[in-house]
TIDOBA-478935 format. One record per residue (C-alpha): chain; residue number from 1; y, x, z; residue in three letters. Coordinates in steps of 0.25 Angstrom, whole numbers, padded with zeros to 4 digits. Each point is the difference from the previous one (the first is absolute). Layout:
N
PT   c     k      py      px      pz     r
PT   A   NUM       Y       X       Z   ALA
...
This chain:
438
PT   c     k      py      px      pz     r
PT   A     1    0294    0156    0063   MET
PT   A     2    0014   -0006    0003   SER
PT   A     3    0010   -0004   -0010   HIS
PT   A     4    0009    0012    0003   THR
PT   A     5   -0012    0009   -0002   ASN
PT   A     6   -0004   -0006   -0013   CYS
PT   A     7    0014    0002   -0006   ILE
PT   A     8    0001    0015    0006   SER
PT   A     9   -0013    0003   -0007   THR
PT   A    10    0004   -0006   -0013   LEU
PT   A    11    0014    0008    0000   LEU
PT   A    12   -0007    0012    0006   ASP
PT   A    13    0010    0000    0012   LEU
PT   A    14   -0003    0010    0011   LYS
PT   A    15    0010   -0005    0010   ASP
PT   A    16   -0007   -0010    0009   LYS
PT   A    17    0014   -0004    0006   ASN
PT   A    18    0003   -0008   -0012   ILE
PT   A    19   -0004   -0015    0001   THR
PT   A    20   -0001   -0011   -0010   PHE
PT   A    21    0001   -0015    0002   SER
PT   A    22   -0010   -0010   -0008   LYS
PT   A    23    0010   -0004   -0011   ASN
PT   A    24    0006    0014   -0002   CYS
PT   A    25   -0002    0002   -0015   ILE
PT   A    26    0009   -0006   -0010   GLN
PT   A    27    0002    0001   -0014   GLU
PT   A    28    0015    0001   -0005   THR
PT   A    29    0009    0006   -0010   GLN
PT   A    30    0005    0014    0004   ILE
PT   A    31    0009    0007   -0010   LYS
PT   A    32   -0004   -0011   -0010   ASN
PT   A    33   -0015    0004    0001   VAL
PT   A    34   -0010   -0008    0006   ARG
PT   A    35   -0005    0007    0012   SER
PT   A    36   -0008   -0002    0013   LYS
PT   A    37    0008    0000    0013   LEU
PT   A    38   -0007    0002    0013   ILE
PT   A    39    0007   -0003    0014   LEU
PT   A    40   -0003    0009    0011   GLY
PT   A    41    0005    0004    0014   THR
PT   A    42    0000    0013    0007   LEU
PT   A    43    0000    0000    0015   SER
PT   A    44   -0006    0009    0011   PHE
PT   A    45    0005    0008    0012   GLN
PT   A    46    0006    0013   -0003   PRO
PT   A    47   -0003    0012    0008   THR
PT   A    48    0015    0005    0001   HIS
PT   A    49    0014   -0003   -0004   CYS
PT   A    50    0002    0005   -0015   TYR
PT   A    51    0014    0005    0004   HIS
PT   A    52    0001    0006    0014   CYS
PT   A    53   -0016    0002    0001   GLY
PT   A    54   -0001   -0006    0013   HIS
PT   A    55   -0014   -0005    0004   SER
PT   A    56   -0003   -0015   -0001   PHE
PT   A    57    0003   -0008    0012   ASP
PT   A    58    0007   -0013    0005   SER
PT   A    59    0014    0005   -0005   ASN
PT   A    60   -0006   -0001   -0015   ILE
PT   A    61    0000   -0014   -0003   ILE
PT   A    62   -0003   -0008   -0013   LYS
PT   A    63    0013   -0004   -0007   HIS
PT   A    64   -0005   -0009   -0011   GLY
PT   A    65   -0002    0004   -0014   PHE
PT   A    66    0008    0008   -0010   LYS
PT   A    67    0012   -0008   -0004   THR
PT   A    68    0012    0001   -0010   SER
PT   A    69    0013   -0007   -0002   ARG
PT   A    70   -0006   -0008   -0011   ILE
PT   A    71   -0013   -0004    0006   LYS
PT   A    72   -0003   -0003    0015   LEU
PT   A    73   -0014    0007   -0002   VAL
PT   A    74    0000    0012   -0010   LYS
PT   A    75   -0013    0003   -0007   THR
PT   A    76   -0004    0013   -0006   SER
PT   A    77   -0005   -0002   -0014   ARG
PT   A    78   -0011    0011   -0003   ILE
PT   A    79   -0006    0002   -0013   LYS
PT   A    80   -0015    0000    0000   LEU
PT   A    81   -0011    0003   -0010   VAL
PT   A    82   -0002   -0011   -0011   LYS
PT   A    83   -0010   -0011    0004   ILE
PT   A    84   -0008   -0006   -0011   SER
PT   A    85    0010    0005   -0011   GLY
PT   A    86    0012   -0006    0008   PHE
PT   A    87    0011    0008    0006   ASP
PT   A    88   -0001   -0001    0016   ALA
PT   A    89    0010    0001    0011   TYR
PT   A    90   -0001   -0001    0015   LEU
PT   A    91    0012   -0007    0007   ASP
PT   A    92   -0002    0007    0014   LEU
PT   A    93    0008   -0005    0012   LYS
PT   A    94    0001    0012    0010   LYS
PT   A    95    0002   -0002    0015   GLN
PT   A    96    0012    0006    0005   ARG
PT   A    97    0002    0006    0015   TYR
PT   A    98    0012    0003    0008   LYS
PT   A    99    0000    0012    0009   CYS
PT   A   100    0009   -0002    0013   ARG
PT   A   101    0000    0015    0002   HIS
PT   A   102    0008    0004   -0012   CYS
PT   A   103    0005   -0015   -0003   ASP
PT   A   104   -0005    0001   -0014   ARG
PT   A   105   -0010   -0008   -0008   THR
PT   A   106   -0011    0005   -0009   PHE
PT   A   107   -0010   -0007   -0010   THR
PT   A   108   -0014    0003    0000   LEU
PT   A   109   -0006    0009   -0011   GLU
PT   A   110   -0013   -0001   -0007   THR
PT   A   111   -0009    0010   -0007   SER
PT   A   112   -0001   -0009   -0012   LEU
PT   A   113    0014    0005   -0005   VAL
PT   A   114    0009    0012    0003   ASN
PT   A   115    0013   -0003    0008   PRO
PT   A   116    0011   -0005   -0010   ASN
PT   A   117   -0010   -0002   -0011   CYS
PT   A   118   -0005   -0013   -0007   PHE
PT   A   119   -0012    0007   -0008   ILE
PT   A   120   -0013   -0001    0008   SER
PT   A   121   -0009    0012    0003   THR
PT   A   122   -0011   -0006   -0008   PRO
PT   A   123    0009   -0001   -0012   VAL
PT   A   124    0004    0015    0001   LYS
PT   A   125   -0015    0004    0001   GLN
PT   A   126   -0003   -0009   -0012   ALA
PT   A   127    0012    0008   -0007   ILE
PT   A   128   -0006    0013    0003   PHE
PT   A   129   -0014   -0004   -0004   LEU
PT   A   130    0005   -0005   -0014   GLU
PT   A   131    0008    0012   -0001   ALA
PT   A   132   -0012    0009    0001   SER
PT   A   133   -0005   -0006   -0013   HIS
PT   A   134    0005    0003   -0014   LYS
PT   A   135    0009   -0012   -0001   LYS
PT   A   136    0015   -0001   -0003   SER
PT   A   137    0009   -0003    0012   GLU
PT   A   138    0007   -0012   -0006   THR
PT   A   139   -0014   -0006   -0001   ASP
PT   A   140   -0002    0003    0015   ILE
PT   A   141    0013   -0006    0004   ALA
PT   A   142   -0003   -0013   -0008   ARG
PT   A   143   -0014   -0002    0005   GLU
PT   A   144    0004    0002    0015   LEU
PT   A   145    0013   -0007   -0001   ASN
PT   A   146    0009    0012    0004   VAL
PT   A   147    0011    0007   -0007   SER
PT   A   148   -0002    0013   -0008   HIS
PT   A   149    0009    0008    0011   SER
PT   A   150   -0010   -0005    0010   THR
PT   A   151   -0012    0006   -0007   VAL
PT   A   152    0008    0013   -0002   ASN
PT   A   153    0003    0000    0015   ARG
PT   A   154   -0015   -0001    0004   VAL
PT   A   155   -0004    0011   -0010   ILE
PT   A   156    0011    0009    0006   HIS
PT   A   157   -0004   -0003    0014   SER
PT   A   158   -0015    0002   -0002   SER
PT   A   159    0003    0014   -0007   TYR
PT   A   160    0009    0005    0011   GLU
PT   A   161   -0011   -0003    0010   GLU
PT   A   162   -0008    0011   -0006   GLN
PT   A   163    0006    0013    0003   PRO
PT   A   164   -0006    0013   -0007   LEU
PT   A   165   -0006    0010    0010   PRO
PT   A   166    0005    0014   -0003   PHE
PT   A   167   -0010    0007    0008   ASN
PT   A   168   -0012   -0002   -0008   SER
PT   A   169   -0005    0000   -0015   LEU
PT   A   170   -0013   -0001   -0006   PRO
PT   A   171   -0008    0012   -0004   LYS
PT   A   172    0000   -0004   -0015   VAL
PT   A   173    0013   -0006   -0007   LEU
PT   A   174    0002   -0006   -0014   CYS
PT   A   175    0014    0002   -0006   PHE
PT   A   176    0005   -0009   -0012   ASP
PT   A   177    0012   -0007   -0004   GLU
PT   A   178    0004   -0013   -0007   PHE
PT   A   179    0012   -0006   -0007   LYS
PT   A   180    0011   -0004    0011   SER
PT   A   181    0010   -0011    0000   VAL
PT   A   182    0015    0003   -0006   LYS
PT   A   183    0006    0001    0014   SER
PT   A   184   -0009    0012    0004   ALA
PT   A   185    0005    0013    0000   GLU
PT   A   186   -0009    0006   -0010   GLY
PT   A   187   -0007   -0007   -0012   ALA
PT   A   188   -0014    0003    0006   MET
PT   A   189   -0004   -0003    0014   SER
PT   A   190   -0011    0008    0008   PHE
PT   A   191   -0012   -0006    0006   ILE
PT   A   192   -0011    0007    0008   PHE
PT   A   193   -0013   -0005    0007   CYS
PT   A   194   -0013    0004    0007   ASP
PT   A   195   -0010    0005   -0010   ALA
PT   A   196   -0012   -0003    0009   SER
PT   A   197    0003   -0015    0002   ASN
PT   A   198    0011   -0004   -0010   GLY
PT   A   199    0010   -0003    0011   LYS
PT   A   200    0014    0000   -0004   LEU
PT   A   201    0008    0009    0009   ILE
PT   A   202    0015   -0002   -0005   ASP
PT   A   203    0009   -0001   -0012   ILE
PT   A   204    0012    0009   -0002   VAL
PT   A   205    0012   -0004   -0009   GLU
PT   A   206    0001    0012   -0008   ASP
PT   A   207   -0010    0010   -0004   ARG
PT   A   208    0009    0012   -0003   ARG
PT   A   209   -0004    0013    0008   LEU
PT   A   210    0012    0000    0009   SER
PT   A   211   -0002   -0014    0005   THR
PT   A   212   -0015    0002    0002   LEU
PT   A   213    0002    0013    0007   ARG
PT   A   214    0010   -0007    0010   THR
PT   A   215   -0010   -0011    0002   TYR
PT   A   216   -0012    0008    0003   PHE
PT   A   217    0006    0009    0009   MET
PT   A   218    0002   -0012    0010   ARG
PT   A   219   -0015    0001    0003   PHE
PT   A   220   -0004    0010    0010   SER
PT   A   221   -0005    0014   -0003   LYS
PT   A   222   -0014   -0003    0005   ALA
PT   A   223   -0001   -0013   -0008   ALA
PT   A   224    0004    0008   -0013   ARG
PT   A   225   -0009    0011    0003   GLU
PT   A   226   -0012   -0009    0002   GLY
PT   A   227    0000   -0005   -0015   VAL
PT   A   228   -0011    0007   -0007   THR
PT   A   229    0002   -0005   -0015   HIS
PT   A   230    0010   -0007   -0008   VAL
PT   A   231   -0003   -0008   -0013   VAL
PT   A   232    0011    0000   -0010   ILE
PT   A   233    0002   -0001   -0015   ASP
PT   A   234    0007    0012   -0007   MET
PT   A   235    0014   -0002    0005   TYR
PT   A   236    0005    0014    0004   ALA
PT   A   237    0009   -0004    0011   PRO
PT   A   238   -0012   -0006    0008   TYR
PT   A   239   -0006    0014   -0001   MET
PT   A   240    0012    0007    0005   THR
PT   A   241    0001   -0011    0011   LEU
PT   A   242   -0014    0002    0005   ILE
PT   A   243    0001    0015    0001   LYS
PT   A   244    0013   -0001    0008   GLU
PT   A   245   -0004   -0012    0009   VAL
PT   A   246   -0015    0000    0001   PHE
PT   A   247   -0004    0015    0001   PRO
PT   A   248   -0015   -0002    0002   LYS
PT   A   249   -0002   -0011   -0010   ALA
PT   A   250   -0007    0003   -0013   LYS
PT   A   251    0006   -0007   -0013   ILE
PT   A   252   -0010   -0008   -0007   VAL
PT   A   253    0004   -0005   -0014   LEU
PT   A   254   -0004   -0015   -0003   ASP
PT   A   255   -0013    0000   -0010   LYS
PT   A   256    0006   -0011   -0008   PHE
PT   A   257    0013    0008   -0003   HIS
PT   A   258   -0008    0013   -0004   ILE
PT   A   259   -0008   -0008   -0010   VAL
PT   A   260    0012   -0007   -0004   GLN
PT   A   261    0007    0013   -0003   LEU
PT   A   262   -0011    0004   -0010   VAL
PT   A   263   -0002   -0014   -0006   SER
PT   A   264    0015   -0001   -0004   ARG
PT   A   265   -0001    0014   -0006   ALA
PT   A   266   -0012   -0005   -0009   LEU
PT   A   267    0007   -0013   -0003   ASN
PT   A   268    0013    0007   -0005   LYS
PT   A   269   -0009    0009   -0009   THR
PT   A   270   -0007   -0012   -0006   ARG
PT   A   271    0013   -0007   -0003   ILE
PT   A   272    0006    0013   -0006   ARG
PT   A   273   -0013    0001   -0009   PHE
PT   A   274    0000   -0015   -0003   MET
PT   A   275    0015    0000   -0005   ASN
PT   A   276   -0003    0013   -0009   GLN
PT   A   277   -0012   -0006   -0006   ASN
PT   A   278    0003   -0014   -0005   LYS
PT   A   279   -0014   -0001   -0007   GLU
PT   A   280   -0007   -0001    0014   PHE
PT   A   281    0012   -0007    0007   TYR
PT   A   282   -0007   -0013    0002   ASN
PT   A   283   -0013    0007    0006   LYS
PT   A   284    0008    0008    0010   PHE
PT   A   285    0009   -0012    0004   LYS
PT   A   286   -0012   -0010    0002   HIS
PT   A   287   -0009    0010    0007   TYR
PT   A   288    0009    0007    0009   TRP
PT   A   289   -0007   -0005    0013   ARG
PT   A   290   -0013    0006   -0005   LEU
PT   A   291    0006    0014    0000   LEU
PT   A   292    0004   -0001    0015   LEU
PT   A   293   -0013   -0006    0004   LYS
PT   A   294   -0010    0009    0008   ALA
PT   A   295   -0010    0006   -0010   GLN
PT   A   296   -0012   -0005    0008   GLU
PT   A   297    0005   -0014   -0001   ASP
PT   A   298    0001    0000   -0015   LEU
PT   A   299   -0012   -0009   -0006   ASN
PT   A   300   -0008    0007   -0011   ALA
PT   A   301   -0010   -0011   -0002   THR
PT   A   302    0007   -0013   -0001   HIS
PT   A   303    0006   -0002   -0014   TYR
PT   A   304    0011   -0010   -0004   PHE
PT   A   305    0007   -0003   -0012   TYR
PT   A   306    0014    0008   -0001   SER
PT   A   307    0011   -0006   -0009   ASN
PT   A   308    0006    0014   -0001   CYS
PT   A   309   -0013    0007   -0005   PHE
PT   A   310   -0005   -0012   -0007   LYS
PT   A   311   -0014    0002    0005   LYS
PT   A   312   -0009   -0001    0012   MET
PT   A   313    0003    0012    0010   ILE
PT   A   314   -0001    0004    0014   SER
PT   A   315    0010    0005    0010   GLN
PT   A   316   -0005    0014   -0001   GLN
PT   A   317    0000    0001   -0014   GLU
PT   A   318    0015   -0005   -0001   ILE
PT   A   319    0003    0012    0010   ILE
PT   A   320   -0008    0010   -0008   ASP
PT   A   321    0007   -0005   -0013   PHE
PT   A   322    0014    0001    0006   LEU
PT   A   323   -0002    0014    0007   LEU
PT   A   324   -0006    0006   -0013   ALA
PT   A   325    0014   -0002   -0007   LEU
PT   A   326    0007    0011    0008   ASP
PT   A   327   -0005    0012    0008   PRO
PT   A   328    0013   -0001    0009   GLU
PT   A   329   -0003   -0014    0004   LEU
PT   A   330   -0015    0003    0003   LYS
PT   A   331    0003    0012    0009   GLU
PT   A   332    0011   -0009    0007   THR
PT   A   333   -0010   -0011    0002   TYR
PT   A   334   -0011    0009    0005   ASP
PT   A   335    0010    0006    0010   PHE
PT   A   336    0004   -0014    0005   TYR
PT   A   337   -0014   -0003    0002   GLN
PT   A   338   -0003    0012    0007   THR
PT   A   339    0011   -0001    0010   VAL
PT   A   340   -0004   -0015    0002   GLN
PT   A   341   -0014    0003    0003   GLN
PT   A   342    0004    0011    0010   ALA
PT   A   343    0008   -0009    0008   ILE
PT   A   344   -0010   -0011   -0001   LYS
PT   A   345   -0011    0008    0004   LEU
PT   A   346    0008    0009    0010   ARG
PT   A   347   -0005    0012   -0007   ASN
PT   A   348    0010    0012    0003   LEU
PT   A   349   -0008    0010   -0010   GLU
PT   A   350    0002   -0009   -0012   ILE
PT   A   351    0015   -0002    0003   PHE
PT   A   352    0003    0015    0002   HIS
PT   A   353   -0008    0003   -0013   HIS
PT   A   354    0008   -0010   -0008   ALA
PT   A   355    0013    0005    0005   ILE
PT   A   356   -0003    0015   -0001   GLN
PT   A   357   -0007    0000   -0013   HIS
PT   A   358    0008   -0010   -0009   PRO
PT   A   359   -0001   -0001   -0015   SER
PT   A   360    0010    0006   -0009   ASP
PT   A   361    0000   -0013   -0008   LEU
PT   A   362    0005   -0009    0011   LEU
PT   A   363    0012   -0008   -0004   SER
PT   A   364    0013    0003    0006   HIS
PT   A   365    0001   -0012    0008   GLU
PT   A   366   -0013    0003    0007   MET
PT   A   367    0004    0015    0002   LYS
PT   A   368    0012   -0006    0007   THR
PT   A   369   -0009   -0008    0009   ALA
PT   A   370   -0009    0013    0002   LEU
PT   A   371    0012    0007    0005   LYS
PT   A   372    0002   -0010    0011   THR
PT   A   373   -0014    0000    0004   LEU
PT   A   374    0000    0015    0001   THR
PT   A   375    0013    0000    0008   HIS
PT   A   376   -0007   -0011    0010   TYR
PT   A   377   -0014    0005    0000   GLN
PT   A   378    0000    0003    0014   ASP
PT   A   379    0003   -0015    0003   TYR
PT   A   380   -0010   -0005   -0010   VAL
PT   A   381   -0010    0008    0007   LYS
PT   A   382    0004   -0008    0013   ASN
PT   A   383   -0002   -0013   -0009   THR
PT   A   384   -0014    0004   -0004   ILE
PT   A   385   -0005    0005    0014   GLU
PT   A   386    0006   -0013    0007   THR
PT   A   387   -0003   -0015   -0002   PRO
PT   A   388    0014   -0004    0002   TYR
PT   A   389    0008   -0008   -0010   THR
PT   A   390    0013   -0008   -0002   ASN
PT   A   391   -0008   -0012   -0004   GLY
PT   A   392    0003   -0008    0013   VAL
PT   A   393    0015    0003   -0002   LEU
PT   A   394    0000   -0004   -0015   GLU
PT   A   395   -0005   -0014    0005   GLY
PT   A   396    0011   -0001    0010   ILE
PT   A   397    0010    0003   -0011   ASN
PT   A   398   -0006   -0011   -0009   ASN
PT   A   399    0002   -0010    0011   ASN
PT   A   400    0014    0005    0001   ILE
PT   A   401    0002   -0003   -0014   LYS
PT   A   402   -0005   -0014    0002   VAL
PT   A   403    0008   -0003    0012   ILE
PT   A   404    0013    0004   -0008   LYS
PT   A   405   -0004   -0008   -0012   ARG
PT   A   406   -0003   -0013    0008   ILE
PT   A   407    0014    0001    0007   ALA
PT   A   408    0007    0003   -0014   PHE
PT   A   409    0005    0013    0006   GLY
PT   A   410    0006    0004    0014   TYR
PT   A   411    0014    0003    0002   ARG
PT   A   412   -0001    0007    0014   SER
PT   A   413   -0009    0012    0002   PHE
PT   A   414   -0001   -0003    0015   TYR
PT   A   415   -0005   -0014   -0002   HIS
PT   A   416   -0010    0005   -0012   PHE
PT   A   417   -0006    0011    0009   LYS
PT   A   418   -0002   -0010    0012   ALA
PT   A   419   -0007   -0010   -0009   ARG
PT   A   420   -0009    0011   -0006   ILE
PT   A   421   -0004    0005    0014   LEU
PT   A   422   -0003   -0014    0005   ILE
PT   A   423   -0008   -0004   -0012   ILE
PT   A   424   -0009    0013    0001   HIS
PT   A   425   -0001   -0001    0015   LYS
PT   A   426   -0006   -0014   -0001   TYR
PT   A   427   -0009    0004   -0012   THR
PT   A   428   -0005    0012    0007   PHE
PT   A   429   -0003   -0007    0013   GLU
PT   A   430   -0008   -0011   -0007   GLN
PT   A   431   -0008    0011   -0008   LYS
PT   A   432   -0002    0007    0013   LYS
PT   A   433   -0006   -0013    0007   LYS
PT   A   434   -0009   -0003   -0012   ARG
PT   A   435   -0005    0015    0001   ASN
PT   A   436   -0003   -0002    0014   GLN
PT   A   437   -0007   -0013   -0002   ALA
PT   A   438   -0009    0006   -0010   VAL
């Protein structure tokens, strides 16, 4: 392997027209930083004149190298990826040609760097790769020896290269929202994905009904009619939107939010009873998790010492003792367990019996939750009959919170959205490759 090939391989240079001499690597101070400087030459025969487009012939001749008034030969200093922890630069001498057809000169161009730019393509690729991970952009800029503005430009250009197709939509969609940035129009931004594979489709700045209606009407009628199910939480504007925009789609309430509705009602009942009965305050305060735990998961055989009861006791005995204190609390607890079991076992008969024959002793907090379940019982039916959930979208929302926390917040919604989509796309493709390998 020649000397030029060795350096090209080391620097990952794809342009074969760049050559290097034997003593081309120097160590010098650039911007008061110890750096590696590589000297190279770009020279090849162009196919045409860059100005008039005339094909190469004898009237297009070499005209020395690029010059300036200060230096006889001007080199282009191109920023490279770091080498052994040192900042690296390439001082590239570019061959110049003169075209006698148009009487103008032009300098050769290379695929290593875009015209009128000094940051190499490998550096931009490294910026994009680093931006695909959960890392602050300030750290990316420092590690790759570029400015924060450069990192922003690369992220924006990568995002703009991925236009959203408005002629197709997945059959099953997941809708949710997350807390947006201060510059956004609404406090919450809308996010939706493909329920089958978790692929993030797009993010809308505002989750209000008027904004979402305008957004989804941009999709073709065939694409909207192809959606069969939409998984949502109990946000009423989403239900109105689905009925207007996706006429053939069934509304599926997320299982987590159904169980969360009744669990919050039970917890409020416990807190009210706990505050009214100071004698048992510590017991209800300390063992609140056991009340929310699934009944089949309670341990009735393992005994442990409880400071609240001052004796050896099991989880089941604790629950029996707390429920025996108040009939209202017991009936509310039984209703909660029934609804939870119906959702878990996907048993529609148990659910219908629970909401159609409720106990008169239910707490007013649980009665409010019961009214909600009765109002949305058709949607709950779709939940029980289908396997779709919003779990994958909740995971994406958790990643969004991590991205925002690492960056200490974002000022621009556009930039925040671009970063989310880039990170999720990279994560999704890596997961897809792992699944294909398995």
